[in-house]
N, C-alpha and C positions, 0 to 999 in steps of 0.2 A: 462433619460440615452441615450447617443448618441452611436449607434451601428455601425456607419460608421468610417472607418479608417481615421485618420488625413493624410495629405500628407506624413509625415515622416513614419507613420505606413504603409501606402500603399506601400511606397518604400521598406520598410523592408520586407513586405510580398512578394514583387516581387523578392527580393534577395533570400529569403528562398525557394520560388517555383522554381526559376531558378536552385539553387543548387540541389534540389531534382530530378528535371528533368535531369539535366546533369549527375548525379550519380545514376540514376535509377538502372542500372544493378549491382551496387556494394552494394546496400542496400537490406536488407531482407524486403520482402513484404508478407503480408497476403492477404486474399481476401477482407479485408477492412470492414468485417462485425462483426466478433467477436473480442473484443478488446484485448484480452490476447494471441491470437495465433500469430505466431506459438509457439509451446511448447518448453519445455526444451531440447527436443532432438536436437534442433538447437542452442544450447546455445553459441557455438563458433561463429556461423555466427551473432547471435544477438550481441555478444560482439564486433565484428568488425564493425557492423553497428553503435553501440554507439560511438566507437572510431572515426569513420569517421565524424559523426555528431558533436562530440566534437571539433575535430580538425577544423571544419568549423565554430565553434562558436555557435552551436545550442544546447549545453547541458550546464546546469549550467548558463543559461542566466542571471539570477538575483543574482547569488552568487558573493561574493567578488573577485575582481580581484587579490588581493594579494595571494589568495589560489587556483587560477586556474579558477575562474569564469569569467563572462564577464561584471558584473556590470551593466547589463541592467535593463529594466523596467518589471514589471508584465505584461503589455500589450504585450511587445515583447515576453515574454514567452508564453502568450496566443496564439499569432499568430503562434509561432512555433508548439505548441500543436495542433492547428487547421490544419495547413498545413501537419503535419505528419499523422493526421487522414485522411485527403483527399487523401494522397499518399498512404494509407494502410500500413504505417509503424506500426508494432505492439508495445506493451509495451516495453520500453527499457530494455535491459538485467539486468541492475543493479538498477531496479526500487525500490527495498527496500532500497538500499544504498541512492538513490536520494531522496526518499520520507520520510524516517524515520531516518537512521543512520547518513547521512551527516549533516542535520539540527541540530542534537543533538550534534555532534562534534563541529560544528560551534558555538553553543550556550554555550557549557560547557567545551570544550576542551582547553588544553593549546596551546600556539603558536607552540610548537614543534609538538603536535599532528595534528594540522591543516595543518602544512607544510608537514608532512610526509604522510597524508592520503587523503586529500581532492582532490587534482588534480588527483591522481590515481583512486579514487572513481568515479569521474566524467567521466573519460575516459573508465571506466570498465576494467582498468588494474588489479584492485583488485575488486572482487565482495564482497558484504557485506550481512549479515543476521542479524536478530533481535532474540535474545534469551530471551524471556520473560515468555511465558506460560509454565505451568507444568502440568503433569497428574492430580494433585490435586488442581491446582490454575490457572484457565483460566480467567473467568470473575472477580474472586476475586484475582487479580494479587498480591496484597500486602500480601497474605497468602503464598507466595512461600517459598520453603524450601531448595533450593540450597544455600549452605553456601560458604562464602569466609572468611577464617581465616588467620589473619596476622601472618607471620612467624618471627623468630628472625632477619632474614636478611632484613626485610621490605617487602618482596614479599607476595602474597596472594595465598593460596591454596584453590582451588575451587572444590567442589564435589556436584553432583546433576544431575538432568535430566530435559531437556526441550523438548517441543514437539510443532507441528504445526509451525515449523521454515521454512519460505519459502526460497527455493533454497540454503539451507545451504550446500548441497553437492558440490556446485560449488564456495562457498565463501572462501575467504582468511581471512576475518575478520568478527567479529560480535560484537554487543554491548550486553552486558550481565548484567542483573539485578540479584544481589545475596544478601542473608542475611548476614549482618556483626555484628548484635547485636540482641540477643535473649532476652534481659532483658527489652526492651522498647516496646511501641505499635508498631504493625507490620508495619505501614507506616513510622516509624521513624528509623527503623534499617536496611535500605537497601542502597546499594551502587552500582553504575554503573561502569562497566569496558569495555574496548576494549580487546577482547580475540582473539588470533591468532588461527584460526580454524585448523591449521596444527600442533599445539603444541601437545607434548606427553599427552596422556590421553583424548583427544577429539576423540569421535567416532560418526560418522554421519550415520543414517540409513534412506533412503528414505521410504515414506509411500505411498501406492497406494490408490488413491481416487476413489470414486464411478464413476467419469467420466473418469477413465483410466489414469489420469495424475499422475505425481510423483513430483508436485511442493513442497509438504510439506515433512518435515523430523522430526525425533526425534534425539535429540543430548544428549549424555552422557558425563559427565565431571568427570573423575576419577583422583583426585589429580593433576588437571591442575595448573601449576604455572604461575601467572601473576604478572609482575613487577608493583610497585606502580606507575610508570610513566605512566602506562595504565589506571589509574583511571580517570573517567570523573566526575568532581565535587568533593565535599567534602565527606569524610567518613560519612555514615549514612544519606546522603542528596540525596540518589538515587531515592527517590519517586519524588521529585521536578524535577530531570533530566529526569525521565521516563515520566512525564507529557508533557514535550517538544516533546518526541518521539510520544506519543499517539496523541497529538493534531495534529502534522504534518501527522501522519498516517491517521487520520480521514479526513484531508484535501485532502490527496492524493487519498483516496478511495471514490471518489464522492463528497468530501466536497468542492472542488474548482470548481464545476460546470462541471467536467468531467463525462462522462458517465460510466456506469458499465455494463458488460455483452455484449449483442448484440447491435450494433448501432441502433438508432432510425430509421434511414433511411432504414436499412435492414428490420426492422419490417414492415414499411410502404409498402415497396415493396412486401414483403411476403403477406401482406393483400391484396394488389392489385391482386396478382395472385390467392389467394384462396377464397376471399369473393364471387366472382360470382358463384361459385359452391356450395355454402351453401344454405340450405332452407331459405325462407324469414324471418321467426321468428328468426332463429339462426343468420342470417345475421345481423339483427338489433342489437341483443345483442352484437355481435362481433364488430360492428362499434362503439357502445358505449364504449366498453372496449378499443378499440384502441384510441378513442378520449381522454379517461382518461389518458392513458399512454402518449400520445403526449403532453397533457397540463402539466402533472406533470413533464415530461422530460425537457421541456422548462422552467418551473419554477425553477427546480433544477439548470439548466445550468446558467440562468441569475442571480439567487441569489448567486451562486458560484462566478461569476464574481465580485460581490460587495465585497466578502471576499478577493479576489485577489487584489482589489483595495486598501483595508485597509492594507493588508500586504505590499503592494508596498510603503505605506506611513510609514512603520516602525512597525506596529502592529504585535504582535505575533498571530498565530492561537488560537482562544479561543473556548469556548464551542459551539459557533455557528456552527463550523465544524461538530459537532456531529449532528446537525439537517440536514446538507447537506448530510452526510453519511447515515443517516436514510432514507432520502428522496430518495436518489440515489439507494439504495439497494431495497427499497420497489417498486420503479418503474421498476428496472431490473427484479425483481421477477414477477411482473405483466406482463411485456413484454414477458418474456420467457414462462410464462404459457399460454399466449395468442398465442404465436407462435406454441406451441405444440398443443393447442386445434384447431387451424386453420388447422392442418394436418389431424385431425380426426383419422380414423383407420390406416393411413399411419405412425402415430407417433411411432407405434410399431416397424416399420423398420427404422424410422428417415430419410427417403429419401425425399429430397426437391430439388428444382431447384438450391439452394445455397449450396448444399453439403449435404451428408447423416448424418452429425454429428452435424449440427449447433444447431438446437433448443433443442433436447434432451440433448446435452452437456451443453448448456447454463442453462437449467432448473436444471441440476445436479450440476452446479458450483456455482450458486448464493447462496445457503445455507452456503457455506464456506466463501463467501464474507460477509455475514451478521454476522459472528462471528469475522472475522478479524478486529482488531482495536477496539474491544468492541462490545459485543452483543447488539442487539436492546434494551433489557431490561436495560442494564447499561447505554446506551446513553439516554434513556428516564429519568432515574433517574438524570443524569447530567443536563438535560434541565429543569427538574422540580425543582431541588434545586438551580441551578446556574443562570438560566435565568428567570424562573417564580417565584422564591423565595418561593416555597412550602416547607413545613416542611419536613426534611429528614426522611427517613424510620428508624424505631427502629434499633439500632446497638447493636450487641453482640460481635463484633469482634475487639474491641479496646485493648484487652489484648495482651501481648507478645506471639509470636509464639514459641512453644517449639522447642528445638534443634532437629535435625533429618535430614534425607536426603531421597530422593526417591530412592529406589533400583531398579535394573534391573527387567524388566518384560518380 
């Protein structure tokens, strides 16, 4: 694999870097170490940053030109991602829309839906969220009980509860998976919709996480009316549509070679500062732990580049993205744990030269990332069955899901 830019790629990189330097004061910057900060308290500034980047041609790089994308290559997108990281630009405001919702609309939406939604999604004019998990169906997504019942006028009435919905409090739209048939096996009775988050009957409540953030929410749907033109895919074919979302989500969360949590370079600098003050035997163990994190981070990064190359050739994200997500989260957890251990007793106060929040916050945040897009256990099952060809686990969940809805709690 050639890691050097071609002349065309080098020129493209120069253009991206020139734009970021010229517009430095107009863009939101973090300290470049924790990948998801600044937090949602700066959501309006983050949206303006995404709009500015989109107008310059650096959001939706590989998306179809007809719907507002740039029709570029996966390598150009990788260059943009790398340069944004070097410039300490945090995760884009509408990263759920870009990573999960948009690709699903592109793959399964009508021409009308693509024309109405995609360009505004790319520019963060409309924020998007994903309404999948429920209090009783997280890893077992197909067991969900939120119902969509077709009315005489052709619309759908939706009732139920969703949880762990990222940035739903700022979203204009969401993709919603609901049960439309209780008489068939659970995977076969689901349908996907686009839901207007401002519609009557939609209630959004932010959830406070153990790291103090409010990225996640719970969403209640009480008699929400969705027109049939907002259906994504065929009736009762929602599981196939949802797989598109899930595969793209796993690609987005580390599956494309991107890092999760604290940047590798920040951990290396942290180790440079802290290692000399450790006892000899402890220092040896810490160096070994750092070496493992570095090797696994680089392996995840470069393996992800191979997946991006395959996607650039027209392939859809497959189960391989599950391996990338597993690896990225495992490495992020090991890096955050090492960062805290290097602090020693100071970890109680969380004070480091890079800020008093970085390592304890990272350690508290990674468990949530391990759940997002499928738990580690679910991903291992996918890899075992679909990649290694191992016998599937015994299943007792192929029967229809009884009618019902999650009540308020």
